C-alpha positions, 0 to 999 in steps of 0.5 A: 341158467341151469334150472333153480328146481335142481339144483343141490347145492349153490355155491354164492358169489357177492363181490365183482372184483376177481379175488381168491374167493372168486377165482375158488368158486370159478374152477371148483364148480364146473368140477364139482357140477360132475358128482351134484346138481351144484350152481353158482350164482352172483354178479358176474360168472364165467359163462362156463360156470353152472349158475343161476341169476340172484333173482332166482334165490328169491322165487326158488322152492322151498323144498327141496332141503339145498347146502347154501357154501359160504365164503364170505360174511355177506354171502353167511348174511344171506343164507340167514336172510334164506332160510329164516325170512324166506322160509327155504330150506337151507343147510347153511355151510361155512368154508373160512380161509382167515389166519386171525381173530375174527370179529364178534360178527364173524364169530356169531355168524360162524355159529350158525353155520351147520358146518364149517370148513377150515382150509389148513390146519392154521385156519382151523386153530382160529375158530372157536368150534368144530370144522372140518381142513380140506386144503384147495386143490388146483387142475393139474392137468391145465398145470403143466411142465414144458420140456422146453423152457426156453422155446417157451420163454422165446414165444413170451417175449423173456430172457432165454438165457439165466435163471428166472425167478418169478412171483404173482399175484396182487400188489401191496404190503400183505402179498411182500411184493416189496421185499421180493423186489429188495431180493431180488436187487440182492439176488441180481447184484452178484448173480449177474445172469438172473432175470426177476418178472414181478406180475401182477395187478396194483388197485387204489393206493396201491398204484403209489406203491408200485410207482415206488417199486419201479423206482427202486429198481431203477435207482439200482440199474436193474430196469431192463432185469427185474421185469414189470408185466400186468397182470394177465387171465387165469386159463395164461397163468400155467404158462408165467409158471412153467417159464419160471426156474423158480418162483418165489410167494414173499407174503405177509399175511396170506388166508390159503395163497395158491401161487405156490401149489400152480408153480409146482404142479408146472415143475417150479420150485418155491421160496415162500414165507411161513404164511396162511398153509405154506407150510403145508404145501411146500416140503422143505428141501424136497419143493423147495425152501421158507423163511419167515415173513418180512426177513429180507435176507433170508429171503435173498439167500434163500433165493441165492441157494435154491438156483445155486443146488446141483438137483435142483431138476430133483426138486423140479419132478418132486415139486410136480409129485407131490400137488399131484398126491396130494392137491389136485382138484379133484380131491378138493371137490369130492372133500367138499361133495362128501359134506354137501351130501352129509347134510344133504342126509 
């Protein structure tokens, strides 16, 4: 644990269950810690993340001024309580990824912040006041292409011949997992050598949703070609992207959406819907293709078109270069740290 008296920035994570916000904090804070004294705090954080226990917030010295970087309503409320009830010297900052009109409470909380970050231009348009757009980045040293995808697939127990198409993440309606399955049933009916992978976790009511997808695949006699895989640890994900010929992001709604960046960093082109930040992440015709959300025939057609492109290797090269140039995690960390220093000054 870090000594609280040395801390300049606190990134709270008040949610126990793994989420996109939690993943952001876990990957960003260790990178940021190289440039500024930052810690995370929360009930469940990996040991490698610089952190302080939640109880340390109560007893930490009121001075010097620190930045409190919230990413959820409950964390904005926590920062306000520390500042106004316990007298801690805090500059309050909030990052929003939402692309819909916020509730009255959220809008009030945001007005109390000293700085607001939006993760995309679309998100900024939903905010009432001024914000700084800082897009997410990824670790391009961890997400890398492989020279021999067939050998990688063999090691992973995946089909070694024919195109392999993937869709990863939470399994639920908003993520469009059912749209992916429906499109793949169409694609694989004519692309006889292709395979598809659905990987992720379904919780609560979504378990019935997942079982229905299994039933659809079985009814189409494609259970041996549309493969359902369980969620794997974050550190294992790079290989699952690198093994693919094409990644599909079929979301109906998304705040930002990191999976296309992770895929492209491994040299995997992407077909995605026009939601979240995808239109800013994907260069259409150069690193992938975009279709309208919930348009299953268009999703199937784009998948077939991408796989049939003679220049798909060029797409693979472009995808990697695009992420390295524009979406490194180091760039995200530096831009956030610059804002922290402005608040502290």
